[in-house]
C-alpha positions in Angstrom: -178.5 -44.5 81.1 -175.4 -42.5 80.3 -172.3 -41.2 82.4 -174.0 -37.6 82.2 -177.1 -38.7 83.3 -176.4 -40.3 86.5 -177.5 -38.3 89.5 -174.5 -36.3 91.4 -172.2 -37.9 88.8 -170.3 -34.5 88.4 -170.1 -34.1 92.1 -168.6 -37.6 93.0 -165.7 -37.8 90.2 -164.3 -34.0 91.1 -165.7 -35.7 95.2 -163.1 -38.6 94.1 -160.6 -36.4 92.5 -159.7 -35.1 96.5 -159.2 -39.0 97.5 -157.2 -40.0 94.9 -155.0 -37.0 94.9 -154.2 -37.2 98.2 -153.7 -40.3 97.9 -151.1 -40.2 95.6 -149.3 -37.2 98.1 -149.1 -39.6 101.2 -147.1 -42.1 98.1 -145.1 -39.0 97.3 -144.0 -38.5 100.7 -143.2 -42.0 101.4 -141.3 -42.2 97.7 -139.7 -39.0 99.0 -137.2 -40.8 101.8 -135.2 -42.3 98.7 -136.4 -40.4 95.8 -134.4 -36.6 94.7 -137.5 -34.6 94.4 -136.5 -33.8 90.3 -136.2 -37.9 89.6 -139.7 -38.2 91.0 -141.2 -35.5 89.1 -139.5 -36.1 85.9 -141.1 -39.7 86.2 -144.6 -38.9 87.4 -144.4 -36.4 84.2 -143.3 -39.5 81.6 -145.8 -41.2 83.0 -148.4 -39.6 82.8 -147.6 -38.5 79.4 -147.0 -42.5 78.1 -150.8 -42.7 80.0 -152.7 -39.8 78.4 -152.0 -40.9 74.9 -153.7 -44.0 74.3 -156.8 -42.4 76.7 -156.7 -39.5 73.7 -156.9 -41.8 70.9 -159.5 -44.1 72.9 -161.4 -41.2 73.4 -161.4 -39.5 69.7 -159.1 -36.4 71.1 -156.4 -34.7 68.7 -153.1 -35.0 70.3 -152.0 -32.2 67.7 -154.3 -29.7 68.5 -154.6 -27.1 65.5 -153.8 -24.1 67.5 -151.6 -21.6 66.9 -147.7 -21.8 68.1 -148.7 -19.0 70.2 -150.7 -20.7 71.9 -148.6 -24.2 72.3 -145.3 -21.6 73.6 -148.0 -20.4 76.0 -148.6 -24.1 77.4 -145.5 -24.7 77.7 -144.1 -22.4 79.6 -147.3 -22.9 82.3 -145.7 -26.5 82.4 -142.3 -25.0 83.0 -144.2 -23.1 85.2 -146.5 -24.7 86.8 -145.2 -28.6 86.5 -141.5 -28.6 86.4 -140.6 -26.1 88.7 -144.1 -25.9 91.2 -144.1 -29.9 91.1 -140.5 -30.0 91.9 -140.9 -27.4 94.8 -144.0 -29.1 96.0 -142.4 -32.7 96.5 -139.1 -30.6 98.6 -141.6 -28.7 100.8 -143.5 -32.4 101.6 -140.2 -34.2 102.5 -139.0 -31.0 104.8 -142.5 -30.5 106.7 -144.1 -33.8 105.9 -147.8 -34.2 104.5 -149.8 -32.4 107.4 -148.1 -29.9 107.5 -148.0 -29.6 103.7 -151.7 -30.2 103.6 -152.0 -26.7 105.8 -149.9 -25.0 103.4 -151.0 -26.3 99.8 -154.2 -24.1 100.8 -152.5 -21.2 99.8 -153.6 -22.3 96.8 -156.8 -21.1 96.0 -155.4 -17.5 97.8 -152.8 -17.3 95.2 -155.6 -18.3 92.0 -157.4 -14.9 93.5 -154.5 -12.8 93.9 -153.2 -13.9 90.6 -156.4 -13.5 88.7 -156.6 -9.3 90.9 -153.2 -8.2 89.6 -153.5 -10.6 85.7 -156.9 -10.3 85.0 -158.7 -7.7 86.6 -160.5 -9.0 88.6 -162.2 -8.3 91.9 -162.6 -9.7 95.5 -165.6 -10.5 97.2 -165.0 -10.4 101.0 -166.2 -13.7 101.3 -163.2 -14.4 99.3 -161.5 -11.7 101.2 -162.1 -13.1 104.5 -161.7 -16.7 102.9 -157.6 -15.7 102.0 -157.3 -14.3 105.7 -158.6 -17.8 107.1 -156.3 -19.4 105.0 -153.0 -17.3 105.8 -153.9 -17.2 109.2 -153.2 -20.8 108.9 -150.5 -21.4 107.2 -148.7 -19.6 110.5 -150.3 -22.2 112.9 -148.0 -24.6 111.5 -144.6 -22.7 112.1 -144.3 -24.0 115.5 -143.4 -21.6 118.7 -139.6 -21.4 119.2 -139.0 -24.8 121.4 -142.3 -25.6 120.9 -141.7 -28.2 117.8 -141.3 -31.9 119.0 -141.9 -33.5 115.7 -138.2 -33.5 115.1 -137.8 -30.9 112.2 -135.7 -28.1 112.4 -136.6 -24.9 112.7 -134.9 -24.5 110.0 -136.8 -26.8 107.5 -140.1 -26.0 108.3 -139.6 -22.6 107.3 -137.7 -23.9 104.3 -140.4 -26.2 103.5 -143.0 -23.8 104.3 -141.1 -20.9 102.1 -140.9 -23.6 99.5 -144.9 -24.8 100.0 -146.2 -21.3 99.3 -143.3 -20.6 96.4 -144.8 -24.3 94.2 -148.7 -23.1 95.1 -147.9 -19.8 94.0 -146.1 -21.1 90.7 -148.8 -23.1 90.1 -151.6 -19.9 90.4 -149.8 -18.0 87.9 -149.0 -20.7 85.5 -153.0 -21.6 85.6 -153.6 -17.6 85.3 -151.4 -17.0 81.6 -152.9 -19.5 80.0 -156.9 -19.1 81.4 -157.9 -17.8 77.9 -156.9 -20.3 75.9 -158.9 -23.0 78.4 -162.9 -22.4 77.4 -161.5 -22.9 73.7 -158.9 -26.0 73.7 -159.4 -29.2 75.0 -158.5 -30.2 78.6 -156.7 -33.4 77.7 -154.6 -31.1 74.9 -153.6 -29.0 77.4 -152.9 -31.1 79.7 -150.6 -33.1 77.9 -148.6 -30.0 76.3 -148.3 -28.4 79.5 -146.9 -31.8 80.6 -144.0 -31.8 77.9 -143.2 -28.5 79.1 -142.3 -29.7 82.6 -140.6 -32.9 81.2 -138.5 -30.3 78.9 -137.5 -27.7 81.7 -136.2 -30.8 84.0 -134.7 -32.2 81.1 -132.5 -29.1 80.8 -131.9 -28.9 84.3 -130.6 -32.4 84.5 -128.0 -32.0 81.7 -127.0 -28.8 83.4 -126.4 -29.9 87.0 -123.5 -32.6 87.8 -125.4 -34.8 90.1 -127.5 -35.7 87.3 -126.7 -39.6 87.5 -127.3 -39.6 91.5 -130.8 -37.8 91.1 -131.9 -40.4 88.3 -130.7 -43.3 90.1 -132.0 -42.9 93.3 -135.6 -44.5 91.1 -134.0 -47.3 91.2 -134.3 -47.6 94.7 -135.5 -50.8 95.5 -138.5 -49.9 98.8 -139.6 -47.0 97.2 -140.2 -47.7 93.7 -143.2 -48.5 94.5 -144.4 -45.4 96.4 -143.0 -43.9 93.5 -145.4 -45.7 90.3 -148.5 -45.7 92.7 -148.1 -41.5 93.5 -147.4 -40.9 90.2 -150.5 -43.0 88.6 -152.7 -42.0 91.2 -151.2 -38.5 91.8 -150.9 -37.6 88.0 -153.0 -39.6 85.4 -156.0 -40.4 87.6 -156.3 -37.8 89.9 -156.0 -35.2 86.1 -159.0 -37.7 84.9 -161.8 -37.8 86.8 -160.8 -33.8 87.6 -161.3 -33.6 83.8 -164.8 -35.3 85.0 -165.8 -33.4 87.8 -165.3 -30.2 85.5 -167.1 -31.5 82.7 -170.2 -33.2 83.9 -170.8 -30.3 87.6 -170.4 -26.8 87.8 -166.5 -25.5 88.0 -167.2 -23.8 90.9 -168.9 -26.8 92.4 -166.2 -28.7 91.4 -163.3 -26.1 92.7 -165.4 -26.5 96.4 -165.6 -30.1 96.2 -161.5 -30.5 95.0 -160.3 -28.4 97.6 -161.6 -30.7 101.0 -158.3 -32.8 99.7 -155.8 -31.3 101.5 -158.2 -32.9 104.2 -158.2 -36.1 103.1 -154.6 -35.6 103.0 -154.6 -34.9 106.7 -155.9 -37.7 107.3 -153.9 -40.3 105.4 -151.0 -38.6 107.1 -152.3 -39.3 110.3 -153.2 -43.6 109.5 -151.2 -44.1 106.8 -147.5 -42.5 107.3 -148.9 -41.8 110.9 -147.9 -38.4 111.1 -149.0 -37.1 114.7 -151.6 -35.1 114.7 -151.6 -32.1 117.5 -154.2 -29.3 118.0 -152.1 -27.0 116.2 -152.6 -29.2 112.9 -155.9 -29.8 113.5 -156.7 -25.5 113.7 -154.6 -25.8 111.0 -156.3 -27.6 108.6 -159.7 -26.8 109.3 -159.4 -22.8 109.5 -156.8 -23.8 105.8 -159.9 -25.8 104.5 -162.6 -24.1 105.5 -160.6 -20.3 103.8 -160.4 -22.0 100.8 -164.0 -23.2 100.4 -164.5 -19.7 101.1 -162.3 -18.0 98.5 -163.4 -20.4 96.0 -167.3 -18.8 96.3 -167.4 -15.8 93.5 -169.6 -13.8 95.9 
C-alpha cells in the first residue's frame, strides 16, 4: 500500500506538523536563554538548507527550478521578510514573554493572513472569519495582565514589547506568504522553501556584516549548555516541521491541513507547562482557548 492510500495520512501529517513545530518552539525558548535570536535564526536556516539539499536530491526535485528571474527575486524577498526578519522577531518575542504567551500571540497569524489577502489579493471576509479574527484579537489582549497583576516576573515593558514583536513577526510572515501566493500553485514546494530560506540567510548575513557585535552574537552559539536545545529546535522546528507540513498539504485538503496546523499553539501551550515549567494561569487558559478557536474559525472560507 502506497503512502497516499493510507486512510487519513494527510490529516496525520498535518497534526504531526503541529506537534513537531510546538516541540521545536519550546526548544527554541530554552536555546534563547543563551543564544542570541539572530544567531539562532541563522543557525536553524543554514541547517535546514543543508538538510533540504539531499532531501530534494532523494526525491528527484530540481534545486534550481526553471523559473523567471523575477520569481527568484520575489521568493528571496519573501524569505527576507518572512524568515530573516519575522523569525528573528519571533525569537525575541519568545525570549521576552515565554512560550505560553507567545502561543497566544502567534494565533494572530490567521487574522493577519486574512487581512493581507483582503488588502493585496482582493479576497472577501465571511462572517465566520470576522468572528474568528475578533476572538483571536481578544485572546491576545488577555495576555496583557492588568497593572499590578503580573506575577510571572516579566516587566510590563518586556510584556508589551514581546507582544509587539510577536504581532510584527506573524504579520510579516503573513505578508511574505501572500506576496508569493500566485507562485505557489505552479511551483515545487521544496524549491520555494529553499529559495525563501536562502533569502533569510542572505538578510541575516548582511545584518551581521553591518553590526559591531557580530562576533559576540555568533559566539553565543558556542555556549555548551544551549547547544543541544539549538540543534533540537532547528531540526524539529525547521526541517522536520516543514517536511511534514508539505506532506500534510499534499495528502489532504489545504483547508483541513490548515485547521489541524492551527492546533500547534495549543501544543506549545501544553509543552510550555510540562517541559519549560511555565506557570499556567486561568487567564492564559482562557486566552489560548479563545485564540485557537478563533484561528480555526478564520481558516474556514464559508
